[in-house]
C-alpha positions as CSV (number, residue, x, y, z in Angstrom):
1,M,0.0,0.0,0.0
2,E,1.2,3.5,-0.9
3,Y,1.2,6.0,2.0
4,Q,1.5,9.8,1.5
5,V,4.2,10.2,4.2
6,K,6.2,13.4,3.9
7,F,9.6,11.6,4.0
8,D,11.5,14.8,3.5
9,Q,10.3,16.1,6.9
10,G,12.3,13.3,8.5
11,M,15.5,15.3,8.4
12,I,15.2,17.1,11.8
13,N,18.9,17.8,12.0
14,R,21.0,18.2,8.8
15,G,24.3,17.9,10.7
16,N,27.6,17.5,8.9
17,W,27.7,15.1,6.0
18,K,31.4,14.9,5.5
19,K,31.9,11.4,7.1
20,I,28.9,9.9,5.4
21,K,30.1,11.3,2.0
22,E,33.5,9.8,2.6
23,C,31.9,6.4,3.3
24,M,29.9,6.7,0.1
25,K,32.9,7.5,-1.9
26,K,34.8,4.6,-0.5
27,A,32.0,2.3,-1.5
28,E,31.8,4.0,-4.9
29,R,35.5,3.1,-5.4
30,G,34.6,-0.5,-4.9
31,E,36.2,-0.8,-1.5
32,D,34.6,-2.9,1.2
33,I,32.5,-1.2,3.9
34,T,30.6,-2.3,7.0
35,T,27.3,-0.9,8.0
36,G,26.3,-1.3,11.6
37,F,23.0,-0.7,13.5
38,L,22.7,-0.3,17.3
39,G,19.4,0.0,19.1
40,G,16.6,-1.9,20.9
41,S,13.9,-4.4,19.7
42,I,12.9,-2.4,16.6
43,T,16.5,-2.4,15.4
44,Q,16.7,-6.1,16.3
45,G,13.7,-6.7,14.0
46,S,11.1,-7.6,16.5
47,L,7.7,-8.2,14.8
48,S,9.1,-8.0,11.3
49,S,8.2,-11.3,9.6
50,T,11.8,-12.1,8.6
51,P,15.2,-10.5,9.5
52,Q,15.3,-9.3,5.9
53,T,12.1,-7.1,6.3
54,C,13.5,-5.2,9.4
55,Y,14.3,-1.6,8.7
56,A,18.0,-2.1,9.4
57,Y,18.3,-4.7,6.8
58,L,16.3,-2.6,4.3
59,V,18.7,0.3,4.9
60,Y,21.6,-2.1,4.4
61,E,20.0,-3.2,1.1
62,W,19.9,0.5,0.0
63,W,23.7,0.6,0.4
64,K,24.1,-2.7,-1.5
65,K,21.9,-1.5,-4.4
66,K,23.5,2.0,-4.5
67,F,27.1,0.6,-4.5
68,P,27.0,-2.8,-6.3
69,E,30.8,-2.8,-6.8
70,S,31.4,-2.7,-3.0
71,E,31.3,-5.7,-0.7
72,I,29.1,-4.5,2.1
73,T,28.8,-6.2,5.4
74,F,25.8,-5.9,7.7
75,V,26.0,-5.9,11.5
76,N,22.8,-5.8,13.5
77,A,23.6,-5.0,17.2
78,G,20.0,-4.5,18.3
79,I,18.9,-6.0,21.6
80,G,15.2,-5.7,22.7
81,G,14.2,-3.8,25.8
82,T,17.5,-1.9,26.1
83,T,18.5,1.7,26.4
84,S,21.4,3.9,25.6
85,Q,22.7,3.3,29.1
86,F,23.3,-0.3,28.2
87,G,24.2,0.7,24.7
88,V,27.2,2.7,25.8
89,S,28.5,-0.2,27.9
90,R,28.3,-2.7,25.0
91,V,28.9,-0.7,21.8
92,K,32.6,-1.5,21.6
93,E,32.1,-5.3,22.0
94,H,28.9,-5.6,19.9
95,L,29.5,-3.1,17.1
96,L,32.8,-1.2,17.1
97,S,34.8,-4.4,17.2
98,Y,33.6,-4.9,13.6
99,Q,35.2,-1.6,12.6
100,P,32.0,-0.2,10.9
101,D,32.3,2.5,8.3
102,F,28.6,3.6,8.8
103,V,26.7,3.4,12.1
104,L,23.1,4.1,12.8
105,I,22.0,4.6,16.4
106,E,18.4,4.3,17.7
107,F,17.1,4.4,21.3
108,A,14.3,7.0,21.2
109,V,11.5,4.7,22.4
110,N,13.5,2.9,25.0
111,D,15.1,6.0,26.5
112,E,12.9,8.3,28.5
113,N,12.8,12.0,27.5
114,T,14.9,13.0,30.6
115,E,18.3,14.6,31.3
116,F,19.5,11.2,32.5
117,F,19.1,9.7,29.1
118,E,20.5,12.8,27.4
119,E,23.7,12.1,29.4
120,T,23.8,8.3,28.6
121,Y,23.0,9.0,24.9
122,E,25.8,11.6,24.8
123,G,28.2,9.0,26.3
124,L,27.2,6.5,23.6
125,V,27.7,9.1,20.8
126,R,31.1,10.2,22.2
127,T,32.3,6.6,22.6
128,T,31.2,5.8,19.0
129,L,32.7,8.9,17.4
130,S,36.0,8.6,19.3
131,D,36.6,4.9,18.4
132,A,39.7,4.2,16.3
133,C,37.6,3.2,13.3
134,R,36.1,6.7,13.2
135,P,32.7,5.7,11.7
136,A,30.2,7.9,10.0
137,V,27.3,8.2,12.4
138,M,23.6,8.8,11.7
139,L,21.0,9.1,14.4
140,M,17.3,8.2,14.2
141,N,14.3,8.4,16.4
142,N,11.4,5.9,16.4
143,V,8.1,6.9,18.1
144,R,5.2,5.3,19.9
145,Y,2.2,5.1,17.6
146,D,-0.4,5.5,20.4
147,D,0.7,8.7,21.9
148,G,3.6,10.1,19.8
149,L,6.1,9.9,22.7
150,N,9.8,9.4,22.5
151,A,13.1,10.8,23.7
152,E,13.6,13.0,20.6
153,E,13.9,16.3,22.5
154,M,16.9,15.1,24.5
155,H,18.5,13.1,21.7
156,L,18.2,16.1,19.4
157,K,20.3,18.2,21.7
158,V,23.1,15.7,21.3
159,A,22.7,15.5,17.6
160,K,23.0,19.3,17.3
161,A,26.0,19.5,19.7
162,Y,27.9,16.9,17.6
163,A,26.6,18.0,14.2
164,L,25.2,14.6,13.4
165,P,22.5,13.9,10.8
166,M,19.2,12.8,12.6
167,V,15.9,11.5,11.2
168,S,12.6,11.3,12.9
169,M,9.5,9.1,12.7
170,K,7.7,11.6,14.9
171,E,7.9,14.2,12.1
172,T,7.0,11.8,9.3
173,I,5.0,8.7,10.2
174,W,3.3,9.9,13.4
175,P,1.4,12.8,11.8
176,E,-0.2,10.3,9.4
177,I,-1.2,8.1,12.3
178,E,-2.5,11.1,14.4
179,S,-4.6,12.4,11.5
180,G,-6.1,8.9,10.8
181,R,-4.7,8.8,7.3
182,I,-2.8,5.7,8.4
183,K,-4.5,3.3,10.8
184,N,-2.3,2.1,13.6
185,R,-2.9,-1.6,12.9
186,E,-1.8,-1.2,9.3
187,I,1.8,-0.7,10.4
188,T,2.1,-1.8,14.0
189,P,0.4,-4.6,16.0
190,D,1.2,-3.1,19.4
191,D,1.8,0.7,18.8
192,L,5.5,0.3,19.4
193,H,7.0,-2.4,17.0
194,P,6.4,-1.9,13.3
195,N,5.2,-4.8,11.2
196,D,6.7,-5.3,7.7
197,A,4.8,-2.3,6.3
198,G,5.9,-0.1,9.2
199,H,9.6,-1.2,8.9
200,A,9.4,-0.3,5.2
201,L,8.2,3.2,6.1
202,V,10.9,3.6,8.8
203,A,13.6,2.5,6.3
204,K,12.2,4.9,3.6
205,V,12.6,7.9,6.0
206,I,16.2,7.0,6.6
207,T,17.1,6.2,2.9
208,T,15.4,9.5,1.8
209,F,18.0,11.3,3.9
210,L,20.8,9.1,2.6
211,E,19.7,9.8,-1.0
212,K,20.0,13.6,-0.3
213,I,23.6,13.0,0.9
214,Y,24.3,10.7,-2.0
215,E,23.2,13.4,-4.5
216,D,25.5,15.9,-2.8
217,R,28.4,13.6,-2.3
218,N,30.8,15.3,-4.7
219,N,30.4,18.7,-3.1
220,E,33.2,19.3,-0.6
221,E,32.2,19.8,3.0
222,E,34.3,21.0,5.9
223,A,34.5,18.7,8.9
224,A,32.4,19.7,11.9
225,F,35.4,19.3,14.2
226,A,39.0,18.3,13.7
227,E,39.8,14.6,13.1
228,G,40.3,12.9,16.5
229,T,38.7,15.6,18.5
230,L,35.2,16.1,20.0
231,P,33.4,19.2,21.2
232,A,33.1,19.8,24.9
233,P,30.3,17.7,26.5
234,I,26.9,19.3,27.0
235,T,26.1,17.1,30.1
236,E,28.3,16.0,33.0
237,N,29.3,13.2,30.6
238,A,29.6,10.4,33.3
239,Y,28.9,7.6,30.9
240,E,31.4,7.9,28.0
241,H,33.6,5.4,29.7
242,S,31.4,2.6,30.8
243,V,32.6,-1.0,31.5
244,R,30.3,-4.0,31.8
245,Y,31.7,-6.5,34.3
246,Q,30.7,-10.1,33.7
247,N,32.3,-13.4,34.7
248,H,34.6,-13.5,31.7
249,N,36.3,-10.1,32.5
250,S,36.1,-9.8,36.3
251,E,36.8,-11.7,39.5
252,P,34.3,-10.8,42.2
253,V,34.3,-12.5,45.6
254,L,31.7,-15.2,45.6
255,A,29.9,-16.3,48.7
256,G,27.1,-18.5,47.5
257,F,26.7,-16.9,44.0
258,V,27.7,-19.2,41.1
259,A,29.2,-18.2,37.8
260,D,27.2,-19.2,34.7
261,L,29.8,-20.7,32.4
262,E,27.6,-21.6,29.6
263,P,29.0,-20.1,26.4
264,Q,27.3,-17.1,24.8
265,D,27.0,-17.8,21.1
266,N,25.5,-14.4,20.1
267,I,24.5,-11.1,21.7
268,L,20.8,-12.2,21.8
269,E,21.7,-14.8,24.4
270,I,21.4,-12.1,27.0
271,F,21.3,-14.2,30.1
272,R,24.8,-15.5,29.9
273,R,28.2,-14.7,31.5
274,G,26.5,-13.8,34.7
275,W,26.1,-15.3,38.2
276,T,23.1,-16.9,40.0
277,G,22.1,-16.8,43.6
278,S,19.4,-18.9,45.2
279,Y,19.5,-18.7,49.0
280,V,19.1,-15.9,51.6
281,G,22.6,-14.7,52.4
282,D,24.2,-15.6,49.1
283,K,26.5,-12.7,48.3
284,I,28.8,-11.4,45.5
285,T,31.2,-8.5,45.9
286,F,32.9,-6.3,43.3
287,E,35.5,-3.6,43.3
288,I,34.4,-1.2,40.6
289,E,36.1,1.9,39.4
290,G,34.0,4.8,38.3
291,T,31.6,7.6,39.4
292,G,28.4,5.6,38.7
293,I,27.2,2.1,39.3
294,A,24.4,0.2,37.6
295,V,23.2,-3.4,38.1
296,Q,21.9,-5.5,35.3
297,Y,19.8,-8.5,36.2
298,R,16.9,-10.7,35.0
299,K,13.3,-10.0,35.8
300,S,11.6,-13.3,35.2
301,V,8.1,-14.3,34.3
302,K,8.8,-17.6,36.1
303,Q,7.8,-16.8,39.7
304,P,8.5,-16.6,42.5
305,T,12.1,-15.5,42.1
306,P,14.6,-14.5,44.8
307,I,15.0,-10.8,45.6
308,A,18.4,-9.2,46.2
309,K,19.8,-6.0,47.6
310,V,22.7,-3.9,46.4
311,T,24.8,-1.6,48.5
312,V,27.7,0.6,47.4
313,D,30.6,1.3,49.9
314,G,28.5,-0.2,52.6
315,R,25.9,2.6,52.6
316,E,22.6,1.2,53.7
317,D,20.9,4.6,53.2
318,T,21.4,4.3,49.5
319,A,20.8,0.5,49.2
320,M,18.5,-0.7,46.5
321,V,16.2,-3.7,46.2
322,L,16.6,-5.8,43.0
323,D,13.3,-7.7,42.5
324,G,13.7,-10.5,40.1
325,N,9.9,-10.9,39.7
326,F,8.6,-9.4,36.4
327,K,5.1,-7.9,36.5
328,E,4.8,-8.2,32.7
329,T,4.0,-11.4,30.9
330,W,5.7,-11.0,27.5
331,G,9.0,-12.7,28.6
332,D,12.0,-12.3,30.8
333,C,13.4,-8.8,30.9
334,L,17.1,-7.7,30.9
335,Y,16.7,-4.9,33.5
336,I,19.0,-2.2,34.7
337,D,18.8,-0.3,38.0
338,T,21.0,2.7,38.4
339,V,22.3,2.5,41.9
340,T,24.6,5.6,42.1
341,R,25.4,8.6,39.9
342,H,28.1,11.3,40.0
343,M,30.0,9.9,42.9
344,E,33.6,10.8,43.7
345,P,36.0,9.1,41.2
346,G,37.7,6.0,42.6
347,I,37.2,2.4,43.4
348,H,33.9,1.5,45.0
349,K,32.8,-1.7,46.8
350,V,29.6,-3.1,45.3
351,E,27.9,-5.8,47.3
352,I,24.8,-7.8,46.1
353,E,23.1,-10.1,48.5
354,I,20.0,-12.3,48.3
355,V,17.5,-11.1,51.0
356,E,14.4,-13.0,50.1
357,A,14.1,-16.6,48.7
358,T,11.8,-19.6,49.2
359,E,11.8,-23.3,48.4
360,Q,9.1,-22.6,45.9
361,D,11.3,-20.3,43.7
362,A,11.0,-21.2,40.1
363,V,14.4,-19.8,39.0
364,P,17.4,-18.4,40.8
365,F,18.2,-14.7,40.9
366,Y,20.3,-14.0,37.8
367,L,22.9,-11.2,37.9
368,V,23.8,-10.4,34.3
369,S,26.4,-7.7,35.0
370,V,27.6,-4.7,37.0
371,I,28.3,-1.6,35.0
372,G,30.8,1.0,36.1
373,S,30.7,4.4,34.4
374,C,32.7,7.6,34.4
């Protein structure tokens, strides 16, 4: 079905096109390039009928068709239910390790429209731009199709500060939904995840912008900032350097917790490389360097599940409960609780202890990782 979407309105920040033009010229010369996509469930391809009908793959196909002489690689680093806070801690391992030439980042419906996620999003952008592979970066914002909400306001601040191209589904697809010219169920079964028709529209918003850059590729453009440098941060920037501690890269003190040594074959096996605790008093202790601590754990639909408590530097007044019982029914959730922010730099003691457990527990408490940020 043909929809009268105003795709040109998707370009909400022109940004600087120099890096993307260079990437296009590289492909035009027949050199190999790698295209990478980082985001949540929509990027992963949730509710598209096949991996090939996901918007990310459709954008990859645009690159292949536009540059047939180039060998183009596709890397999809989307993980459902995740935010830019998790994204910044995993982008090096899951995407930048492939040395991508072109990167598209999307977290607008998983991040909340708050200053906290402005800061985590900026950390992700800075980490990506400063990587040794120096990728061309494009930003995009999906939108909820029931209320038009997303984190675009905060993410746009970052796009402007770093002169990055950004496209928006809120300015293109959402107006058609709001007016009734497109019925929600034509493009999304749940007002969040697009179906194949919805993914095609999302891809078209992105490739319309890429077409504009392609048409202008031979016009010289000054770089937004000198190679190897970044502008001053617009937030406190406490997330640019985030490390995710799991059982393959850390040695916490175990007192009842047990390491999960099952191999993780791909990034979608999200409950791997962690630790389990089953009984009251089971404890695991880390020494984490940074100014912020977050704990990533499983909230399970299999209940009851043990409940844990986390303390940092022994401070009971800031202790946080980690409830492994998930109130939703769609499946187990990879959940992050932010325990501390903007502490004094240094090494901090992080202690996680099981405080509630029963003989009827269906599964153990699963600690996926501890994330230290600065």
